[in-house]
C-alpha positions in Angstrom: 23.6 -1.2 33.3 22.6 -2.7 29.5 22.1 -0.4 26.8 19.2 -1.7 24.4 20.5 -1.1 20.7 17.7 0.1 18.5 18.0 -0.1 14.7 17.8 3.2 12.5 14.5 4.3 11.2 13.9 5.9 7.8 11.0 7.8 6.2 9.2 6.3 3.3 11.0 9.0 1.2 14.3 7.5 2.1 13.6 3.9 1.3 12.1 5.4 -2.0 15.6 6.9 -2.8 17.7 4.0 -1.8 19.6 2.0 -4.1 19.3 -1.1 -1.9 15.8 -1.7 -2.9 14.4 -3.0 -6.4 11.7 -1.0 -8.6 9.0 -3.5 -7.6 9.9 -3.0 -3.9 10.0 0.8 -4.3 6.5 0.3 -5.9 5.1 -1.5 -3.0 6.5 0.6 -0.3 5.5 3.9 -2.0 1.7 2.1 -1.6 1.9 0.7 1.9 4.2 2.9 3.8 2.7 6.0 5.8 4.0 9.4 4.8 5.7 11.5 7.5 6.5 8.1 9.7 10.0 6.1 10.3 10.2 2.6 9.9 13.1 0.0 10.7 14.6 -2.0 7.3 12.7 -4.9 9.5 9.2 -2.9 9.7 9.9 -2.2 5.7 10.9 -6.0 4.9 7.4 -7.2 7.0 5.3 -4.5 4.9 6.8 -6.0 1.5 5.9 -9.6 2.7 2.4 -8.6 3.9 1.6 -7.0 0.8 2.8 -10.0 -1.3 1.0 -12.3 0.5 -2.5 -10.7 0.7 -5.6 -12.1 -0.6 -7.1 -11.2 -3.4 -10.8 -9.7 -3.3 
């Protein structure tokens, strides 16, 4: 049997308190992540990239 390894998940608050992110990244995460929901690092990175690539309306 092969066990699937899952990535750890973190809350929006944990990302905002992290020393691994710049101030700009924290500002973006504060705007795009939902409260009371957990995200993997990859999901947070993707949210930042999607925000930076969005078009101007």
